[in-house]
C-alpha positions as CSV (number, residue, x, y, z in Angstrom):
1,M,51.9,18.8,33.6
2,F,50.4,21.8,31.7
3,I,52.0,25.1,32.8
4,G,49.0,27.3,32.2
5,S,47.0,29.2,29.7
6,I,49.3,30.7,27.1
7,G,48.0,33.4,24.7
8,R,44.5,32.3,23.8
9,I,45.1,28.5,24.2
10,G,42.5,26.6,26.1
11,L,43.7,25.1,29.3
12,I,44.1,21.3,29.3
13,G,45.4,20.7,32.8
14,R,46.8,17.6,34.4
15,I,45.9,14.1,33.4
16,S,42.3,13.5,34.2
17,M,41.7,9.9,33.1
18,V,43.7,6.8,32.1
19,T,42.8,3.3,31.0
20,V,45.1,0.4,31.8
21,S,44.8,-3.3,31.0
22,A,46.5,-6.4,32.4
23,P,46.4,-10.0,31.1
24,G,45.1,-13.1,32.7
25,K,47.4,-16.1,33.2
26,L,47.6,-19.9,32.9
27,M,49.9,-22.0,35.0
28,V,51.8,-24.3,32.7
29,M,53.9,-26.3,35.2
30,G,54.8,-26.1,38.8
31,E,51.6,-25.6,40.8
32,H,52.0,-25.7,44.6
33,A,55.7,-26.4,44.4
34,V,56.2,-22.7,43.7
35,V,54.8,-21.9,47.1
36,Y,57.8,-23.8,48.6
37,G,60.6,-22.2,46.6
38,H,60.6,-24.3,43.5
39,P,60.3,-22.8,40.0
40,C,57.1,-22.7,38.0
41,I,56.3,-21.7,34.4
42,V,53.3,-19.4,33.8
43,T,52.1,-17.7,30.6
44,A,50.0,-14.6,30.2
45,V,46.8,-15.0,28.1
46,D,45.1,-12.5,25.9
47,R,42.0,-12.2,28.1
48,R,42.6,-8.7,29.5
49,L,41.1,-7.0,32.5
50,T,40.8,-3.2,32.2
51,V,40.9,-0.5,34.8
52,E,39.8,3.1,34.1
53,A,41.0,5.6,36.7
54,Q,39.6,9.1,36.7
55,R,40.1,12.2,38.9
56,T,37.0,13.5,40.5
57,K,36.1,16.5,42.6
58,G,36.1,16.1,46.4
59,K,37.7,13.4,48.4
60,D,35.5,10.4,47.8
61,V,36.9,7.2,46.2
62,V,34.3,5.4,44.1
63,V,34.9,1.8,42.9
64,E,32.7,0.4,40.2
65,S,33.1,-3.3,39.5
66,P,30.1,-4.5,37.5
67,Q,31.3,-8.1,37.1
68,V,32.5,-8.7,40.6
69,N,30.9,-7.7,44.0
70,D,34.2,-8.1,45.9
71,T,36.2,-4.9,45.6
72,R,38.8,-5.8,48.3
73,F,41.6,-6.2,45.8
74,V,40.9,-2.9,44.1
75,R,40.8,-1.1,47.5
76,A,44.1,-2.9,48.5
77,A,45.7,-1.5,45.3
78,I,44.4,2.0,46.1
79,A,45.8,1.7,49.6
80,A,49.2,0.6,48.3
81,S,49.2,3.5,45.8
82,S,48.3,6.0,48.5
83,G,51.2,4.9,50.6
84,A,53.7,4.7,47.8
85,F,52.7,7.6,45.6
86,G,51.0,9.9,48.1
87,V,47.9,9.6,46.1
88,R,45.2,11.7,47.6
89,G,41.9,13.2,46.5
90,G,38.8,12.1,44.8
91,M,38.9,9.4,42.1
92,R,36.7,6.9,40.4
93,I,38.0,3.4,39.6
94,R,36.0,1.3,37.2
95,T,37.0,-2.3,36.3
96,E,35.9,-4.3,33.3
97,C,36.8,-8.0,33.1
98,P,35.8,-10.3,30.3
99,F,36.6,-13.4,32.3
100,T,35.8,-12.3,35.9
101,N,37.3,-14.9,38.3
102,A,35.4,-17.9,36.9
103,Y,38.2,-19.5,34.8
104,G,41.0,-19.1,37.3
105,F,42.8,-16.7,35.0
106,G,44.1,-14.6,37.9
107,S,41.6,-11.7,37.8
108,S,42.4,-10.7,41.4
109,S,46.1,-10.2,40.6
110,A,45.4,-8.6,37.3
111,V,43.0,-6.0,38.8
112,V,45.6,-5.1,41.5
113,V,48.4,-4.7,38.9
114,A,46.2,-2.7,36.6
115,T,44.9,-0.4,39.3
116,I,48.4,0.4,40.7
117,R,49.7,1.1,37.2
118,A,46.7,3.2,36.4
119,L,47.1,5.3,39.5
120,S,50.8,5.7,38.9
121,D,50.0,7.0,35.4
122,L,47.1,9.2,36.5
123,F,49.2,10.9,39.2
124,E,52.4,10.8,37.1
125,K,54.5,8.7,39.4
126,Q,57.1,6.7,37.6
127,I,57.2,3.0,38.6
128,E,59.5,0.3,37.4
129,E,58.2,-3.2,36.6
130,F,59.8,-5.0,39.6
131,E,58.5,-2.3,42.0
132,L,55.1,-2.7,40.5
133,F,55.4,-6.4,41.1
134,R,56.4,-6.0,44.7
135,M,53.6,-3.5,45.5
136,A,51.0,-5.6,43.8
137,Y,52.2,-8.8,45.5
138,R,52.0,-7.2,48.9
139,A,48.5,-5.9,48.1
140,V,47.3,-9.3,47.0
141,R,48.7,-11.1,50.0
142,S,47.1,-8.5,52.3
143,V,43.7,-9.7,51.0
144,Q,44.1,-13.5,50.5
145,G,46.9,-14.2,53.0
146,V,48.7,-16.7,50.8
147,G,50.3,-16.9,47.4
148,S,53.6,-17.1,45.6
149,G,53.1,-14.1,43.3
150,F,53.3,-16.0,39.9
151,D,50.0,-14.6,38.8
152,V,51.1,-11.1,39.8
153,A,54.3,-11.5,37.7
154,A,52.3,-12.7,34.7
155,A,50.1,-9.6,34.9
156,V,53.1,-7.3,35.2
157,Y,55.6,-8.8,32.7
158,G,53.4,-10.7,30.4
159,G,54.8,-13.4,28.1
160,T,55.8,-16.8,29.3
161,I,58.1,-16.7,32.3
162,V,59.9,-18.9,34.8
163,F,59.1,-17.7,38.3
164,R,60.2,-18.3,41.8
165,K,58.2,-17.3,44.9
166,G,58.3,-13.6,45.7
167,G,60.0,-12.7,42.5
168,E,63.3,-14.3,43.4
169,E,63.5,-15.4,39.7
170,I,61.5,-13.9,36.9
171,H,63.0,-15.2,33.6
172,P,61.3,-14.6,30.3
173,L,61.0,-17.6,27.9
174,S,59.3,-15.6,25.1
175,R,57.5,-18.6,23.7
176,A,53.8,-18.9,22.8
177,I,52.7,-22.3,23.9
178,P,49.9,-23.9,21.7
179,L,47.6,-24.8,24.7
180,I,44.1,-26.2,24.5
181,V,42.2,-24.9,27.5
182,G,39.2,-26.7,29.0
183,Y,37.1,-25.2,31.8
184,T,35.5,-27.6,34.3
185,G,32.6,-25.3,35.1
186,V,33.7,-25.3,38.8
187,K,35.2,-22.2,40.4
188,A,38.0,-23.2,42.7
189,D,39.2,-21.3,45.8
190,T,43.0,-21.0,45.4
191,P,43.8,-20.1,49.1
192,T,41.8,-23.1,50.3
193,F,43.8,-25.5,48.2
194,V,47.1,-23.8,49.1
195,R,46.2,-24.5,52.7
196,I,45.2,-28.1,52.0
197,V,48.7,-28.8,50.7
198,A,50.2,-26.9,53.6
199,D,48.2,-29.1,56.0
200,R,49.2,-32.3,54.1
201,R,52.9,-31.1,54.4
202,R,52.5,-30.7,58.2
203,K,51.1,-34.2,58.5
204,Q,53.3,-36.0,55.9
205,P,56.4,-33.7,55.5
206,A,58.8,-36.2,53.9
207,E,56.3,-37.5,51.3
208,T,54.9,-34.1,50.4
209,D,58.3,-32.5,50.1
210,G,59.4,-35.3,47.8
211,I,56.4,-34.7,45.5
212,L,57.1,-30.9,45.5
213,E,60.8,-31.6,44.7
214,D,59.8,-33.9,41.8
215,I,57.5,-31.2,40.4
216,G,60.3,-28.7,40.5
217,K,62.5,-31.1,38.6
218,L,59.8,-31.4,35.9
219,V,59.7,-27.6,35.6
220,R,63.4,-27.4,35.0
221,R,63.1,-29.9,32.2
222,A,60.0,-28.3,30.8
223,R,61.9,-25.0,30.6
224,K,64.4,-26.5,28.1
225,E,61.6,-28.1,26.0
226,I,59.6,-24.9,25.7
227,T,62.8,-23.0,24.7
228,A,63.3,-25.7,22.0
229,L,59.6,-25.7,21.0
230,N,59.4,-29.4,21.7
231,W,55.7,-29.7,22.4
232,Q,55.6,-33.5,22.4
233,E,58.1,-33.7,25.2
234,L,56.4,-30.9,27.1
235,G,53.2,-32.9,26.9
236,S,55.0,-35.9,28.4
237,L,56.2,-33.7,31.3
238,M,52.7,-32.3,31.8
239,N,51.3,-35.8,32.2
240,K,53.8,-36.5,34.9
241,N,53.1,-33.2,36.6
242,H,49.4,-34.0,36.7
243,G,50.1,-37.3,38.3
244,L,52.1,-35.6,41.1
245,L,49.3,-33.0,41.6
246,T,46.8,-35.9,41.9
247,K,49.0,-37.4,44.6
248,L,48.9,-34.1,46.4
249,G,45.1,-34.4,46.5
250,V,44.3,-31.2,44.5
251,S,42.8,-32.8,41.4
252,T,39.1,-33.7,41.1
253,P,37.2,-36.4,39.3
254,K,36.0,-33.8,36.8
255,L,39.6,-32.5,36.1
256,D,40.8,-36.1,35.8
257,R,38.0,-36.9,33.3
258,L,38.8,-34.0,31.1
259,V,42.6,-34.7,31.2
260,S,42.0,-38.4,30.3
261,A,39.6,-37.5,27.5
262,A,42.2,-35.1,26.0
263,R,44.9,-37.8,26.1
264,K,42.7,-40.5,24.6
265,A,41.9,-38.1,21.7
266,G,45.5,-37.7,20.8
267,A,47.0,-35.0,23.0
268,W,50.7,-35.3,23.8
269,G,49.9,-34.3,27.3
270,A,47.3,-32.8,29.6
271,K,47.1,-31.6,33.2
272,L,45.2,-29.4,35.5
273,S,46.2,-25.7,35.5
274,G,46.1,-23.7,38.8
275,A,45.5,-24.6,42.4
276,G,43.2,-27.5,41.6
277,G,39.7,-28.2,42.8
278,G,38.2,-27.1,39.5
279,D,39.0,-24.2,37.2
280,C,40.9,-25.2,34.0
281,M,42.9,-28.0,32.5
282,I,45.3,-27.6,29.6
283,A,46.6,-29.8,26.9
284,V,49.1,-29.8,24.0
285,A,48.4,-31.8,20.9
286,P,49.6,-32.2,17.2
287,K,47.8,-29.7,14.9
288,N,45.9,-32.5,13.2
289,K,44.6,-33.7,16.6
290,Q,43.7,-30.4,18.1
291,K,40.0,-30.3,17.0
292,A,39.5,-33.9,18.1
293,V,41.0,-33.1,21.5
294,E,38.7,-30.1,21.9
295,N,35.7,-32.2,21.0
296,A,36.7,-34.8,23.5
297,I,37.0,-32.3,26.3
298,E,33.6,-30.9,25.5
299,N,32.1,-34.4,25.3
300,A,33.6,-35.1,28.8
301,G,31.7,-32.1,30.2
302,G,34.3,-29.3,29.7
303,E,34.0,-25.9,28.1
304,I,36.7,-25.0,25.5
305,V,38.2,-21.5,26.3
306,H,40.0,-20.0,23.3
307,V,43.0,-18.0,24.4
308,A,46.4,-17.0,23.0
309,T,49.4,-17.4,25.3
310,D,52.5,-15.2,25.7
311,A,50.4,-12.1,25.8
312,P,51.8,-8.6,26.6
313,G,51.9,-7.5,30.3
314,V,50.2,-4.5,31.9
315,R,49.9,-1.5,29.6
316,E,48.2,1.8,29.2
317,E,45.7,1.4,26.5
318,T,46.0,3.4,23.3
319,T,43.2,5.6,22.0
320,D,44.5,5.2,18.4
321,D,42.4,2.9,16.2
322,Q,44.8,0.2,15.1
323,A,42.5,-0.9,12.3
324,E,42.4,2.5,10.6
325,L,43.6,2.2,7.0
326,F,46.6,4.3,6.0
327,V,47.6,5.1,2.4
328,V,50.7,3.1,1.5
329,V,53.0,4.5,-1.3
330,D,56.3,3.8,-3.0
331,R,59.4,6.1,-2.6
332,N,58.0,8.3,-5.4
333,D,54.8,8.8,-3.4
334,R,52.7,6.7,-5.8
335,V,49.8,4.9,-4.1
336,I,50.3,1.1,-4.0
337,G,47.7,0.1,-1.5
338,Y,46.3,0.5,2.0
339,R,47.3,-1.1,5.3
340,T,46.2,-0.8,8.9
341,R,47.8,1.6,11.4
342,Y,49.1,-1.4,13.3
343,A,50.8,-2.8,10.3
344,C,52.3,0.5,9.2
345,H,53.7,1.1,12.7
346,H,55.3,-2.3,12.9
347,D,56.8,-2.6,9.4
348,R,59.3,0.0,8.2
349,S,58.9,-1.3,4.6
350,L,55.4,0.1,4.5
351,I,55.9,3.7,3.4
352,H,52.8,5.6,4.3
353,R,51.6,9.2,4.0
354,S,51.4,11.6,7.0
355,V,50.9,15.3,7.5
356,G,52.1,18.0,9.9
357,A,51.3,21.6,10.4
358,V,53.5,24.2,12.2
359,I,51.6,27.1,13.8
360,F,53.4,30.3,14.7
361,D,51.8,33.1,16.7
362,P,52.1,36.8,15.5
363,S,55.4,37.2,17.5
364,G,57.0,34.2,15.8
365,R,56.7,31.7,18.6
366,I,56.0,28.1,17.6
367,L,53.1,26.0,19.0
368,L,54.0,22.5,20.1
369,Q,51.9,19.8,21.6
370,K,52.8,17.1,24.1
371,R,51.5,13.8,22.9
372,S,49.1,12.1,25.3
373,R,50.1,9.0,27.2
374,T,47.6,6.9,25.2
375,K,49.3,7.4,21.8
376,D,50.6,4.2,20.3
377,L,54.0,5.8,19.3
378,Q,56.2,8.1,21.4
379,P,53.6,8.9,24.1
380,G,54.5,11.8,26.3
381,L,57.0,13.4,23.8
382,W,56.6,16.8,22.2
383,G,55.4,17.0,18.6
384,L,54.4,19.5,15.9
385,S,51.4,21.8,16.4
386,V,49.3,19.3,14.5
387,A,50.2,15.9,13.0
388,G,48.5,12.8,11.7
389,H,48.2,10.3,8.9
390,V,46.5,10.3,5.5
391,T,43.7,7.7,5.6
392,K,42.1,5.8,2.7
393,G,40.2,8.1,0.4
394,E,41.9,11.3,1.6
395,T,44.4,13.7,0.0
396,Y,47.2,15.3,2.0
397,T,45.2,18.6,2.2
398,A,42.0,16.9,3.4
399,A,44.0,15.0,6.0
400,I,45.7,18.1,7.5
401,R,42.4,20.0,7.7
402,R,40.8,17.1,9.4
403,E,43.7,16.9,11.9
404,L,43.4,20.6,12.7
405,S,39.7,20.2,13.4
406,E,40.1,17.0,15.5
407,E,43.2,18.0,17.5
408,L,42.7,21.7,18.0
409,G,39.2,22.4,17.0
410,V,40.1,25.1,14.4
411,E,40.1,25.9,10.7
412,L,43.1,27.9,9.5
413,P,44.6,28.9,6.1
414,L,47.6,26.8,5.3
415,T,50.7,27.2,3.2
416,V,52.6,24.2,1.8
417,V,56.2,24.0,3.0
418,G,57.2,20.7,1.3
419,K,57.5,17.0,1.7
420,T,60.0,14.9,3.6
421,L,60.8,11.1,3.9
422,F,61.3,9.9,7.4
423,T,62.4,6.5,8.6
424,G,62.2,5.9,12.4
425,S,62.6,2.8,14.6
426,D,58.9,1.8,14.0
427,E,57.8,3.2,10.7
428,T,58.6,5.0,7.4
429,E,56.5,8.0,6.3
430,I,56.3,10.5,3.5
431,S,55.1,13.7,5.2
432,A,53.5,16.8,3.7
433,I,54.3,19.8,5.9
434,Y,52.2,23.0,6.2
435,E,52.5,26.2,8.2
436,T,50.2,28.9,9.3
437,R,49.8,31.7,11.9
438,S,47.4,31.9,14.7
439,D,47.3,32.5,18.5
440,G,44.0,30.6,19.0
441,P,41.8,30.1,20.7
442,F,42.5,26.3,20.4
443,H,40.4,23.5,21.8
444,P,42.8,20.5,22.2
445,D,41.5,17.0,22.3
446,P,42.8,15.4,25.6
447,R,42.9,12.0,24.0
448,E,45.5,13.3,21.6
449,I,47.2,16.1,23.5
450,S,48.3,16.3,27.2
451,A,49.9,19.8,27.0
452,L,50.0,22.6,24.4
453,R,52.1,25.8,24.5
454,F,54.1,28.3,22.4
455,F,57.9,28.4,22.6
456,G,60.2,31.1,21.5
457,K,63.1,29.8,19.4
458,G,65.8,30.5,22.0
459,E,63.6,29.1,24.8
460,L,62.9,25.9,22.8
461,D,66.7,25.4,22.2
462,K,67.4,25.7,26.0
463,K,64.5,23.4,27.0
464,I,65.7,20.7,24.5
465,S,69.3,21.0,25.7
466,S,68.3,20.7,29.4
467,G,66.0,17.7,28.7
468,N,62.9,19.5,29.8
469,V,61.4,19.1,26.3
470,M,61.9,15.8,24.4
471,L,60.8,15.9,20.8
472,T,59.8,13.0,18.7
473,P,62.4,12.2,16.1
474,W,60.0,13.1,13.3
475,T,59.4,16.5,14.8
476,Q,63.1,17.1,15.3
477,K,63.6,16.5,11.5
478,V,60.7,18.8,10.5
479,L,61.8,21.6,12.7
480,T,65.3,21.4,11.3
481,M,63.9,21.3,7.8
482,I,62.1,24.6,8.4
483,N,65.1,26.2,10.2
484,V,63.4,26.4,13.7
485,L,66.2,24.1,15.0
486,P,69.8,24.1,13.8
C-alpha cells in the first residue's frame, strides 16, 4: 500500500490491524420452514460482535476469544479466507462479543462474517456482499453441518430482510420492528432442533410439510404488513406462527409461558424466535402496553433484552469519535452552537468549521496523505497533508496546530491561504486553509493515515487521470483553489 520512504517521511507500511463488527439477529417469522425453501423474515439487532485482526511476525495464527471457548467458527473463517484470498503468514484474531451465544442472536455466524471481512480488509482483498455471504455460509455449515444461512445474511447485510435458503432471495424491507425481546434463560442448540424437525418430517412427511407450507404463507403476509408498518396485524400473524411451531414440537413450556404472559398483558402478538428449545421470544405491543408486557414477561420468569432492530450489517469500525463536538456556524462563519461529529456528518444544514494544511517540500512537491480505512468519511481516498475539524473551545489556528501534531507529529510555521465553503454529499464545512514547507521527518498516526508521500505537480495530474490516486472532493477543491490542480 505504501510505496516506500520518500524524503525524510517515516515509513507506515501495509495495513497492520483492522477492527470489524457484525450484528446479531432475531428471527421474526419463518423458523424451520426456511430450511425447506420457504421464505423467512430476519432482522439485525444492535448487539454487535467485534473482531480485531492484526498481522504478526512469524507464521503462527493466534485466536483469542475470551467469552467463548469454542474457536471452531473463527478457524473455519480463517481457513475460508486462506483459500479465497491466499491469506498467509502470522496473525492474531481477537473476538469480543457482548452477547456471546447465550441469547440465540447468531454469534457463530456473526463471528464468521466479521472474521472473513476483517481478513479481506487486512490483506486488501476486495469482497462483495454476496461473495462474503457465500464464503461465510460455507464456513458455518462446515462446522455445524446444517443451517439455511439467514443468520449469516443478517450479519452481512444488516437491516430487516426477507431470506430464502442459501441466499436464493435476500430482499431488504428496511423497517425497524418495535420488538420486545424476552430471554428464557435456557441456551438452545439450533442444529439439534433442526434435526428434530427433519426427523419428524421423515416420519410424518405430509403433516410436517403442511405445517411448513403454512408458515411460509404467514411470512408472505407478514412481509406486506411490515412494509405497511401494520404492527397489530403482524402480531396476529406472529401468534399463528407460534402455534405452528408448537405443532412442530420445537416450543417449550417456558417459551409458551412467556408468550402467553405477553399476550395477556396486551401484546398484539408473541412467538418464539429462533430454532426453539429455549433462547428468546418476541412480542409486538401498543406503546401504552409495552411496559406492562415487559413486566409480564419478567414475572413469568423471562429476562427482558433491550435491542434495536434493523441494525447495520458488517462494517469496519471507525476510529473517529462520533461524540466529538464540532463548532457550528452560519454562512458568515459566526458561531451558533456545537454539534457532534455524527450529526455534522449526517446533516448538510449544519455548517461546521474545518482546517487543512498543505505541505510542500523544498523542491515544490506536495505532501498528500491516504486516509485510513477506519475514517468515517471517504476512507482510503487521498487528502491534504493535514486536515481536521475545529472542536468546541478551539480557534482555527489552534485546531490546525493540534492536527499537525496528532497526524504527523510535527510543529511547523504556517501561512494562512484563505477560507472556502464546501458542501459535499454528507456535510457542509467552512474551511481555513494553511500552507508551509518541510520535508520532515514526519511521524504519521496509522489510525488516521495509511500512506503518506510527496507528489510532483505533473506526477499528481497523471496519477489522478489514470485513477491511481483518488482525491476526496474537499481536497480536489482546495488543490484547485491554490492552483495545484487546474
